[in-house]
Backbone atoms as SQL, in Angstrom:
CREATE TABLE atoms (id INTEGER PRIMARY KEY, chain TEXT, resi INTEGER, resn TEXT, atom TEXT, x REAL, y REAL, z REAL);
INSERT INTO atoms VALUES
  (1, 'A', 1, 'MET', 'N', -55.460, -19.106, -12.284),
  (2, 'A', 1, 'MET', 'CA', -54.783, -19.160, -11.004),
  (3, 'A', 1, 'MET', 'C', -53.294, -19.418, -11.267),
  (4, 'A', 2, 'ILE', 'N', -52.445, -18.703, -10.536),
  (5, 'A', 2, 'ILE', 'CA', -50.992, -18.841, -10.665),
  (6, 'A', 2, 'ILE', 'C', -50.444, -19.414, -9.361),
  (7, 'A', 3, 'ALA', 'N', -49.516, -20.343, -9.473),
  (8, 'A', 3, 'ALA', 'CA', -48.903, -20.966, -8.300),
  (9, 'A', 3, 'ALA', 'C', -47.399, -20.764, -8.324),
  (10, 'A', 4, 'ILE', 'N', -46.850, -20.498, -7.151),
  (11, 'A', 4, 'ILE', 'CA', -45.406, -20.583, -6.981),
  (12, 'A', 4, 'ILE', 'C', -45.176, -21.750, -6.023),
  (13, 'A', 5, 'THR', 'N', -44.317, -22.651, -6.454),
  (14, 'A', 5, 'THR', 'CA', -44.058, -23.873, -5.695),
  (15, 'A', 5, 'THR', 'C', -42.583, -23.928, -5.333),
  (16, 'A', 6, 'PHE', 'N', -42.321, -24.199, -4.063),
  (17, 'A', 6, 'PHE', 'CA', -40.962, -24.357, -3.546),
  (18, 'A', 6, 'PHE', 'C', -40.785, -25.823, -3.207),
  (19, 'A', 7, 'MET', 'N', -39.845, -26.490, -3.877),
  (20, 'A', 7, 'MET', 'CA', -39.619, -27.926, -3.702),
  (21, 'A', 7, 'MET', 'C', -38.228, -28.146, -3.112),
  (22, 'A', 8, 'TYR', 'N', -38.171, -28.818, -1.977),
  (23, 'A', 8, 'TYR', 'CA', -36.913, -29.064, -1.271),
  (24, 'A', 8, 'TYR', 'C', -36.485, -30.503, -1.521),
  (25, 'A', 9, 'PRO', 'N', -35.508, -30.716, -2.417),
  (26, 'A', 9, 'PRO', 'CA', -35.108, -32.072, -2.803),
  (27, 'A', 9, 'PRO', 'C', -34.594, -32.887, -1.622),
  (28, 'A', 10, 'TYR', 'N', -35.020, -34.138, -1.590),
  (29, 'A', 10, 'TYR', 'CA', -34.536, -35.078, -0.570),
  (30, 'A', 10, 'TYR', 'C', -33.106, -35.478, -0.907),
  (31, 'A', 11, 'GLY', 'N', -32.311, -35.652, 0.111),
  (32, 'A', 11, 'GLY', 'CA', -30.953, -36.149, -0.072),
  (33, 'A', 11, 'GLY', 'C', -30.494, -36.842, 1.193),
  (34, 'A', 12, 'GLU', 'N', -29.917, -38.005, 1.047),
  (35, 'A', 12, 'GLU', 'CA', -29.387, -38.746, 2.197),
  (36, 'A', 12, 'GLU', 'C', -28.390, -37.860, 2.939),
  (37, 'A', 13, 'GLY', 'N', -28.588, -37.709, 4.242),
  (38, 'A', 13, 'GLY', 'CA', -27.697, -36.885, 5.045),
  (39, 'A', 13, 'GLY', 'C', -28.006, -35.395, 4.992),
  (40, 'A', 14, 'LYS', 'N', -29.013, -35.018, 4.228),
  (41, 'A', 14, 'LYS', 'CA', -29.408, -33.610, 4.134),
  (42, 'A', 14, 'LYS', 'C', -30.435, -33.291, 5.223),
  (43, 'A', 15, 'LYS', 'N', -30.625, -31.987, 5.488),
  (44, 'A', 15, 'LYS', 'CA', -31.481, -31.542, 6.588),
  (45, 'A', 15, 'LYS', 'C', -32.693, -30.788, 6.063),
  (46, 'A', 16, 'PHE', 'N', -33.845, -31.089, 6.639),
  (47, 'A', 16, 'PHE', 'CA', -35.029, -30.272, 6.490),
  (48, 'A', 16, 'PHE', 'C', -35.807, -30.380, 7.799),
  (49, 'A', 17, 'ASP', 'N', -35.938, -29.261, 8.513),
  (50, 'A', 17, 'ASP', 'CA', -36.593, -29.225, 9.820),
  (51, 'A', 17, 'ASP', 'C', -38.038, -28.744, 9.634),
  (52, 'A', 18, 'MET', 'N', -38.954, -29.696, 9.522),
  (53, 'A', 18, 'MET', 'CA', -40.361, -29.378, 9.265),
  (54, 'A', 18, 'MET', 'C', -40.969, -28.584, 10.423),
  (55, 'A', 19, 'ASP', 'N', -40.593, -28.902, 11.653),
  (56, 'A', 19, 'ASP', 'CA', -41.126, -28.184, 12.803),
  (57, 'A', 19, 'ASP', 'C', -40.784, -26.693, 12.707),
  (58, 'A', 20, 'TYR', 'N', -39.522, -26.384, 12.443),
  (59, 'A', 20, 'TYR', 'CA', -39.110, -24.984, 12.286),
  (60, 'A', 20, 'TYR', 'C', -39.856, -24.349, 11.112),
  (61, 'A', 21, 'TYR', 'N', -39.916, -25.072, 10.004),
  (62, 'A', 21, 'TYR', 'CA', -40.541, -24.539, 8.797),
  (63, 'A', 21, 'TYR', 'C', -41.994, -24.129, 9.060),
  (64, 'A', 22, 'LEU', 'N', -42.750, -25.024, 9.697),
  (65, 'A', 22, 'LEU', 'CA', -44.168, -24.757, 9.939),
  (66, 'A', 22, 'LEU', 'C', -44.411, -23.737, 11.045),
  (67, 'A', 23, 'ASN', 'N', -43.607, -23.787, 12.095),
  (68, 'A', 23, 'ASN', 'CA', -43.882, -22.990, 13.286),
  (69, 'A', 23, 'ASN', 'C', -43.128, -21.670, 13.368),
  (70, 'A', 24, 'VAL', 'N', -42.062, -21.517, 12.562),
  (71, 'A', 24, 'VAL', 'CA', -41.288, -20.282, 12.590),
  (72, 'A', 24, 'VAL', 'C', -41.245, -19.634, 11.204),
  (73, 'A', 25, 'HIS', 'N', -40.772, -20.385, 10.201),
  (74, 'A', 25, 'HIS', 'CA', -40.592, -19.795, 8.871),
  (75, 'A', 25, 'HIS', 'C', -41.910, -19.300, 8.266),
  (76, 'A', 26, 'VAL', 'N', -42.896, -20.177, 8.148),
  (77, 'A', 26, 'VAL', 'CA', -44.152, -19.801, 7.488),
  (78, 'A', 26, 'VAL', 'C', -44.820, -18.621, 8.208),
  (79, 'A', 27, 'PRO', 'N', -44.969, -18.648, 9.537),
  (80, 'A', 27, 'PRO', 'CA', -45.564, -17.484, 10.205),
  (81, 'A', 27, 'PRO', 'C', -44.736, -16.201, 10.038),
  (82, 'A', 28, 'SER', 'N', -43.410, -16.336, 10.023),
  (83, 'A', 28, 'SER', 'CA', -42.584, -15.128, 9.882),
  (84, 'A', 28, 'SER', 'C', -42.720, -14.514, 8.496),
  (85, 'A', 29, 'VAL', 'N', -42.924, -15.331, 7.482),
  (86, 'A', 29, 'VAL', 'CA', -43.174, -14.806, 6.131),
  (87, 'A', 29, 'VAL', 'C', -44.491, -14.026, 6.130),
  (88, 'A', 30, 'SER', 'N', -45.521, -14.614, 6.724),
  (89, 'A', 30, 'SER', 'CA', -46.824, -13.935, 6.780),
  (90, 'A', 30, 'SER', 'C', -46.736, -12.623, 7.552),
  (91, 'A', 31, 'ASP', 'N', -45.970, -12.616, 8.634),
  (92, 'A', 31, 'ASP', 'CA', -45.822, -11.404, 9.441),
  (93, 'A', 31, 'ASP', 'C', -45.035, -10.325, 8.699),
  (94, 'A', 32, 'TYR', 'N', -44.105, -10.726, 7.841),
  (95, 'A', 32, 'TYR', 'CA', -43.253, -9.777, 7.121),
  (96, 'A', 32, 'TYR', 'C', -44.015, -9.038, 6.025),
  (97, 'A', 33, 'ILE', 'N', -44.921, -9.724, 5.390),
  (98, 'A', 33, 'ILE', 'CA', -45.647, -9.175, 4.241),
  (99, 'A', 33, 'ILE', 'C', -46.790, -8.275, 4.723),
  (100, 'A', 34, 'PRO', 'N', -46.967, -7.124, 4.099),
  (101, 'A', 34, 'PRO', 'CA', -48.080, -6.245, 4.485),
  (102, 'A', 34, 'PRO', 'C', -49.433, -6.952, 4.310),
  (103, 'A', 35, 'PRO', 'N', -50.410, -6.612, 5.144),
  (104, 'A', 35, 'PRO', 'CA', -51.726, -7.272, 5.081),
  (105, 'A', 35, 'PRO', 'C', -52.371, -7.230, 3.695),
  (106, 'A', 36, 'GLU', 'N', -52.206, -6.131, 2.981),
  (107, 'A', 36, 'GLU', 'CA', -52.837, -6.045, 1.650),
  (108, 'A', 36, 'GLU', 'C', -52.211, -7.016, 0.657),
  (109, 'A', 37, 'VAL', 'N', -50.951, -7.377, 0.867),
  (110, 'A', 37, 'VAL', 'CA', -50.303, -8.368, 0.004),
  (111, 'A', 37, 'VAL', 'C', -50.682, -9.780, 0.470),
  (112, 'A', 38, 'ASN', 'N', -50.732, -9.997, 1.771),
  (113, 'A', 38, 'ASN', 'CA', -51.193, -11.297, 2.290),
  (114, 'A', 38, 'ASN', 'C', -52.591, -11.615, 1.775),
  (115, 'A', 39, 'ALA', 'N', -53.423, -10.586, 1.622),
  (116, 'A', 39, 'ALA', 'CA', -54.789, -10.791, 1.145),
  (117, 'A', 39, 'ALA', 'C', -54.834, -11.296, -0.300),
  (118, 'A', 40, 'LEU', 'N', -53.743, -11.131, -1.047),
  (119, 'A', 40, 'LEU', 'CA', -53.677, -11.614, -2.431),
  (120, 'A', 40, 'LEU', 'C', -53.491, -13.124, -2.511),
  (121, 'A', 41, 'ILE', 'N', -53.069, -13.752, -1.413),
  (122, 'A', 41, 'ILE', 'CA', -52.861, -15.204, -1.393),
  (123, 'A', 41, 'ILE', 'C', -54.222, -15.891, -1.360),
  (124, 'A', 42, 'LYS', 'N', -54.464, -16.739, -2.351),
  (125, 'A', 42, 'LYS', 'CA', -55.749, -17.433, -2.471),
  (126, 'A', 42, 'LYS', 'C', -55.731, -18.811, -1.829),
  (127, 'A', 43, 'GLY', 'N', -54.551, -19.310, -1.537),
  (128, 'A', 43, 'GLY', 'CA', -54.424, -20.606, -0.878),
  (129, 'A', 43, 'GLY', 'C', -52.964, -20.967, -0.749),
  (130, 'A', 44, 'ARG', 'N', -52.684, -21.867, 0.178),
  (131, 'A', 44, 'ARG', 'CA', -51.315, -22.357, 0.325),
  (132, 'A', 44, 'ARG', 'C', -51.375, -23.742, 0.929),
  (133, 'A', 45, 'SER', 'N', -50.361, -24.521, 0.622),
  (134, 'A', 45, 'SER', 'CA', -50.261, -25.853, 1.210),
  (135, 'A', 45, 'SER', 'C', -48.792, -26.194, 1.414),
  (136, 'A', 46, 'VAL', 'N', -48.558, -26.986, 2.430),
  (137, 'A', 46, 'VAL', 'CA', -47.236, -27.536, 2.703),
  (138, 'A', 46, 'VAL', 'C', -47.406, -29.043, 2.737),
  (139, 'A', 47, 'ILE', 'N', -46.621, -29.727, 1.918),
  (140, 'A', 47, 'ILE', 'CA', -46.703, -31.187, 1.810),
  (141, 'A', 47, 'ILE', 'C', -45.367, -31.772, 2.234),
  (142, 'A', 48, 'GLN', 'N', -45.404, -32.689, 3.195),
  (143, 'A', 48, 'GLN', 'CA', -44.187, -33.374, 3.624),
  (144, 'A', 48, 'GLN', 'C', -44.052, -34.680, 2.863),
  (145, 'A', 49, 'GLY', 'N', -42.889, -34.898, 2.235),
  (146, 'A', 49, 'GLY', 'CA', -42.637, -36.141, 1.516),
  (147, 'A', 49, 'GLY', 'C', -42.535, -37.313, 2.478),
  (148, 'A', 50, 'LEU', 'N', -43.189, -38.410, 2.120),
  (149, 'A', 50, 'LEU', 'CA', -43.148, -39.616, 2.946),
  (150, 'A', 50, 'LEU', 'C', -42.388, -40.753, 2.289),
  (151, 'A', 51, 'SER', 'N', -42.600, -40.901, 0.981),
  (152, 'A', 51, 'SER', 'CA', -41.903, -41.964, 0.256),
  (153, 'A', 51, 'SER', 'C', -41.924, -41.650, -1.229),
  (154, 'A', 52, 'GLY', 'N', -41.198, -42.479, -1.981),
  (155, 'A', 52, 'GLY', 'CA', -41.215, -42.352, -3.434),
  (156, 'A', 52, 'GLY', 'C', -42.420, -43.093, -3.990),
  (157, 'A', 53, 'GLY', 'N', -42.399, -43.339, -5.279),
  (158, 'A', 53, 'GLY', 'CA', -43.516, -44.012, -5.932),
  (159, 'A', 53, 'GLY', 'C', -43.721, -45.445, -5.500),
  (160, 'A', 54, 'ALA', 'N', -42.652, -46.096, -5.073),
  (161, 'A', 54, 'ALA', 'CA', -42.759, -47.481, -4.616),
  (162, 'A', 54, 'ALA', 'C', -42.614, -47.524, -3.093),
  (163, 'A', 55, 'PRO', 'N', -43.337, -48.422, -2.442),
  (164, 'A', 55, 'PRO', 'CA', -43.238, -48.532, -0.991),
  (165, 'A', 55, 'PRO', 'C', -41.789, -48.737, -0.542),
  (166, 'A', 56, 'GLY', 'N', -41.431, -48.040, 0.525),
  (167, 'A', 56, 'GLY', 'CA', -40.101, -48.209, 1.091),
  (168, 'A', 56, 'GLY', 'C', -39.014, -47.385, 0.420),
  (169, 'A', 57, 'THR', 'N', -39.354, -46.627, -0.604),
  (170, 'A', 57, 'THR', 'CA', -38.343, -45.797, -1.258),
  (171, 'A', 57, 'THR', 'C', -38.378, -44.384, -0.670),
  (172, 'A', 58, 'SER', 'N', -37.286, -43.677, -0.817),
  (173, 'A', 58, 'SER', 'CA', -37.188, -42.315, -0.303),
  (174, 'A', 58, 'SER', 'C', -38.007, -41.359, -1.167),
  (175, 'A', 59, 'PRO', 'N', -38.544, -40.314, -0.554),
  (176, 'A', 59, 'PRO', 'CA', -39.282, -39.330, -1.352),
  (177, 'A', 59, 'PRO', 'C', -38.332, -38.532, -2.236),
  (178, 'A', 60, 'ALA', 'N', -38.840, -37.988, -3.309),
  (179, 'A', 60, 'ALA', 'CA', -38.033, -37.117, -4.166),
  (180, 'A', 60, 'ALA', 'C', -37.777, -35.778, -3.475),
  (181, 'A', 61, 'TYR', 'N', -38.701, -35.391, -2.596),
  (182, 'A', 61, 'TYR', 'CA', -38.613, -34.100, -1.910),
  (183, 'A', 61, 'TYR', 'C', -38.895, -34.263, -0.428),
  (184, 'A', 62, 'PHE', 'N', -38.142, -33.526, 0.394),
  (185, 'A', 62, 'PHE', 'CA', -38.470, -33.443, 1.819),
  (186, 'A', 62, 'PHE', 'C', -39.838, -32.799, 1.981),
  (187, 'A', 63, 'ALA', 'N', -40.050, -31.713, 1.211),
  (188, 'A', 63, 'ALA', 'CA', -41.285, -30.951, 1.327),
  (189, 'A', 63, 'ALA', 'C', -41.508, -30.120, 0.076),
  (190, 'A', 64, 'MET', 'N', -42.765, -29.767, -0.112),
  (191, 'A', 64, 'MET', 'CA', -43.149, -28.853, -1.187),
  (192, 'A', 64, 'MET', 'C', -44.156, -27.865, -0.605),
  (193, 'A', 65, 'THR', 'N', -43.979, -26.604, -0.936),
  (194, 'A', 65, 'THR', 'CA', -44.926, -25.573, -0.518),
  (195, 'A', 65, 'THR', 'C', -45.450, -24.893, -1.769),
  (196, 'A', 66, 'GLN', 'N', -46.757, -24.723, -1.807),
  (197, 'A', 66, 'GLN', 'CA', -47.379, -24.059, -2.951),
  (198, 'A', 66, 'GLN', 'C', -48.219, -22.891, -2.439),
  (199, 'A', 67, 'VAL', 'N', -48.043, -21.736, -3.082),
  (200, 'A', 67, 'VAL', 'CA', -48.807, -20.538, -2.745),
  (201, 'A', 67, 'VAL', 'C', -49.542, -20.110, -4.013),
  (202, 'A', 68, 'LEU', 'N', -50.846, -19.870, -3.885),
  (203, 'A', 68, 'LEU', 'CA', -51.701, -19.579, -5.034),
  (204, 'A', 68, 'LEU', 'C', -52.115, -18.113, -5.087),
  (205, 'A', 69, 'PHE', 'N', -52.153, -17.591, -6.308),
  (206, 'A', 69, 'PHE', 'CA', -52.546, -16.205, -6.564),
  (207, 'A', 69, 'PHE', 'C', -53.509, -16.172, -7.741),
  (208, 'A', 70, 'GLU', 'N', -54.314, -15.135, -7.775),
  (209, 'A', 70, 'GLU', 'CA', -55.274, -14.975, -8.864),
  (210, 'A', 70, 'GLU', 'C', -54.582, -14.663, -10.191),
  (211, 'A', 71, 'SER', 'N', -53.456, -13.935, -10.143),
  (212, 'A', 71, 'SER', 'CA', -52.807, -13.501, -11.379),
  (213, 'A', 71, 'SER', 'C', -51.293, -13.398, -11.188),
  (214, 'A', 72, 'GLN', 'N', -50.584, -13.293, -12.298),
  (215, 'A', 72, 'GLN', 'CA', -49.142, -13.090, -12.226),
  (216, 'A', 72, 'GLN', 'C', -48.818, -11.737, -11.604),
  (217, 'A', 73, 'GLU', 'N', -49.664, -10.765, -11.828),
  (218, 'A', 73, 'GLU', 'CA', -49.471, -9.448, -11.214),
  (219, 'A', 73, 'GLU', 'C', -49.494, -9.562, -9.681),
  (220, 'A', 74, 'ASP', 'N', -50.439, -10.334, -9.158),
  (221, 'A', 74, 'ASP', 'CA', -50.506, -10.534, -7.702),
  (222, 'A', 74, 'ASP', 'C', -49.277, -11.273, -7.192),
  (223, 'A', 75, 'LEU', 'N', -48.823, -12.269, -7.937),
  (224, 'A', 75, 'LEU', 'CA', -47.590, -12.977, -7.564),
  (225, 'A', 75, 'LEU', 'C', -46.412, -12.016, -7.526),
  (226, 'A', 76, 'MET', 'N', -46.320, -11.141, -8.511),
  (227, 'A', 76, 'MET', 'CA', -45.211, -10.184, -8.547),
  (228, 'A', 76, 'MET', 'C', -45.267, -9.222, -7.358),
  (229, 'A', 77, 'LYS', 'N', -46.454, -8.805, -6.949),
  (230, 'A', 77, 'LYS', 'CA', -46.587, -7.958, -5.751),
  (231, 'A', 77, 'LYS', 'C', -46.060, -8.706, -4.522),
  (232, 'A', 78, 'TYR', 'N', -46.379, -9.987, -4.439),
  (233, 'A', 78, 'TYR', 'CA', -45.908, -10.834, -3.338),
  (234, 'A', 78, 'TYR', 'C', -44.376, -10.944, -3.353),
  (235, 'A', 79, 'LEU', 'N', -43.817, -11.209, -4.519),
  (236, 'A', 79, 'LEU', 'CA', -42.365, -11.355, -4.623),
  (237, 'A', 79, 'LEU', 'C', -41.652, -10.044, -4.312),
  (238, 'A', 80, 'ARG', 'N', -42.208, -8.932, -4.751),
  (239, 'A', 80, 'ARG', 'CA', -41.613, -7.624, -4.419),
  (240, 'A', 80, 'ARG', 'C', -41.657, -7.390, -2.909),
  (241, 'A', 81, 'ALA', 'N', -42.769, -7.753, -2.272),
  (242, 'A', 81, 'ALA', 'CA', -42.895, -7.574, -0.820),
  (243, 'A', 81, 'ALA', 'C', -41.891, -8.440, -0.064),
  (244, 'A', 82, 'MET', 'N', -41.556, -9.596, -0.634),
  (245, 'A', 82, 'MET', 'CA', -40.618, -10.533, 0.005),
  (246, 'A', 82, 'MET', 'C', -39.159, -10.170, -0.246),
  (247, 'A', 83, 'SER', 'N', -38.890, -9.304, -1.185),
  (248, 'A', 83, 'SER', 'CA', -37.518, -9.083, -1.659),
  (249, 'A', 83, 'SER', 'C', -36.547, -8.610, -0.579),
  (250, 'A', 84, 'GLY', 'N', -37.008, -7.891, 0.422),
  (251, 'A', 84, 'GLY', 'CA', -36.096, -7.405, 1.453),
  (252, 'A', 84, 'GLY', 'C', -35.996, -8.296, 2.676),
  (253, 'A', 85, 'ARG', 'N', -36.775, -9.387, 2.697),
  (254, 'A', 85, 'ARG', 'CA', -36.797, -10.264, 3.872),
  (255, 'A', 85, 'ARG', 'C', -35.502, -11.054, 3.973),
  (256, 'A', 86, 'PRO', 'N', -34.839, -11.000, 5.147),
  (257, 'A', 86, 'PRO', 'CA', -33.631, -11.813, 5.323),
  (258, 'A', 86, 'PRO', 'C', -33.977, -13.307, 5.245),
  (259, 'A', 87, 'SER', 'N', -33.103, -14.064, 4.633),
  (260, 'A', 87, 'SER', 'CA', -33.325, -15.504, 4.488),
  (261, 'A', 87, 'SER', 'C', -33.035, -16.232, 5.794),
  (262, 'A', 88, 'ASP', 'N', -33.896, -17.171, 6.128),
  (263, 'A', 88, 'ASP', 'CA', -33.641, -18.054, 7.270),
  (264, 'A', 88, 'ASP', 'C', -33.492, -19.505, 6.804),
  (265, 'A', 89, 'LEU', 'N', -33.207, -19.690, 5.522),
  (266, 'A', 89, 'LEU', 'CA', -33.075, -21.026, 4.941),
  (267, 'A', 89, 'LEU', 'C', -32.145, -21.915, 5.754),
  (268, 'A', 90, 'ALA', 'N', -31.014, -21.385, 6.203),
  (269, 'A', 90, 'ALA', 'CA', -30.035, -22.197, 6.941),
  (270, 'A', 90, 'ALA', 'C', -30.601, -22.733, 8.253),
  (271, 'A', 91, 'GLU', 'N', -31.664, -22.134, 8.744),
  (272, 'A', 91, 'GLU', 'CA', -32.274, -22.592, 10.000),
  (273, 'A', 91, 'GLU', 'C', -33.088, -23.876, 9.815),
  (274, 'A', 92, 'TYR', 'N', -33.598, -24.115, 8.605),
  (275, 'A', 92, 'TYR', 'CA', -34.457, -25.288, 8.421),
  (276, 'A', 92, 'TYR', 'C', -34.004, -26.244, 7.323),
  (277, 'A', 93, 'ALA', 'N', -33.073, -25.833, 6.471),
  (278, 'A', 93, 'ALA', 'CA', -32.647, -26.733, 5.391),
  (279, 'A', 93, 'ALA', 'C', -31.217, -26.428, 4.980),
  (280, 'A', 94, 'ASP', 'N', -30.548, -27.456, 4.512),
  (281, 'A', 94, 'ASP', 'CA', -29.203, -27.246, 3.955),
  (282, 'A', 94, 'ASP', 'C', -29.185, -27.515, 2.451),
  (283, 'A', 95, 'ILE', 'N', -30.362, -27.447, 1.864),
  (284, 'A', 95, 'ILE', 'CA', -30.518, -27.577, 0.417),
  (285, 'A', 95, 'ILE', 'C', -31.448, -26.456, -0.045),
  (286, 'A', 96, 'PRO', 'N', -31.082, -25.728, -1.104),
  (287, 'A', 96, 'PRO', 'CA', -31.971, -24.668, -1.582),
  (288, 'A', 96, 'PRO', 'C', -33.176, -25.270, -2.307),
  (289, 'A', 97, 'PRO', 'N', -34.298, -24.572, -2.287),
  (290, 'A', 97, 'PRO', 'CA', -35.463, -25.108, -2.984),
  (291, 'A', 97, 'PRO', 'C', -35.348, -24.929, -4.499),
  (292, 'A', 98, 'ILE', 'N', -36.016, -25.806, -5.194),
  (293, 'A', 98, 'ILE', 'CA', -36.264, -25.626, -6.622),
  (294, 'A', 98, 'ILE', 'C', -37.578, -24.852, -6.690),
  (295, 'A', 99, 'VAL', 'N', -37.633, -23.819, -7.489),
  (296, 'A', 99, 'VAL', 'CA', -38.827, -22.969, -7.552),
  (297, 'A', 99, 'VAL', 'C', -39.480, -23.114, -8.924),
  (298, 'A', 100, 'LEU', 'N', -40.778, -23.300, -8.903),
  (299, 'A', 100, 'LEU', 'CA', -41.559, -23.406, -10.133),
  (300, 'A', 100, 'LEU', 'C', -42.717, -22.420, -10.053),
  (301, 'A', 101, 'VAL', 'N', -42.850, -21.578, -11.072),
  (302, 'A', 101, 'VAL', 'CA', -44.012, -20.716, -11.213),
  (303, 'A', 101, 'VAL', 'C', -44.825, -21.284, -12.366),
  (304, 'A', 102, 'GLY', 'N', -46.101, -21.488, -12.133),
  (305, 'A', 102, 'GLY', 'CA', -46.905, -22.091, -13.176),
  (306, 'A', 102, 'GLY', 'C', -48.369, -21.680, -13.093),
  (307, 'A', 103, 'GLU', 'N', -49.094, -22.032, -14.127),
  (308, 'A', 103, 'GLU', 'CA', -50.523, -21.783, -14.198),
  (309, 'A', 103, 'GLU', 'C', -51.260, -23.050, -13.773),
  (310, 'A', 104, 'VAL', 'N', -52.156, -22.911, -12.814),
  (311, 'A', 104, 'VAL', 'CA', -52.943, -24.044, -12.332),
  (312, 'A', 104, 'VAL', 'C', -53.996, -24.372, -13.377),
  (313, 'A', 105, 'LYS', 'N', -53.989, -25.601, -13.853),
  (314, 'A', 105, 'LYS', 'CA', -54.920, -26.022, -14.889),
  (315, 'A', 105, 'LYS', 'C', -56.090, -26.835, -14.335),
  (316, 'A', 106, 'LEU', 'N', -55.894, -27.460, -13.160),
  (317, 'A', 106, 'LEU', 'CA', -56.932, -28.307, -12.581),
  (318, 'A', 106, 'LEU', 'C', -56.722, -28.384, -11.080),
  (319, 'A', 107, 'THR', 'N', -57.788, -28.247, -10.331),
  (320, 'A', 107, 'THR', 'CA', -57.711, -28.407, -8.881),
  (321, 'A', 107, 'THR', 'C', -58.741, -29.413, -8.417);
């Protein structure tokens, strides 16, 4: 299983609009991608940061989104399908995500 993870770093005074992200961004991505490419997605999750490792500390990330694929080939089909989509990043965040592509070793 291959995962692409988008991590939005937390920063004092920085913006991340979870409502927009969940209700506008995520559905618009799904609508943009052809159904046969959407079918390649094996799972996805959106995690909102609440705190750091110690109680009362800030989270390292506002949010993390992970999208799962059976293979790197399927991930590449997804990325190619997304390549022409206009970015709406400025609508929900003022920090770019850190992107990690990796192999899932344990679920």
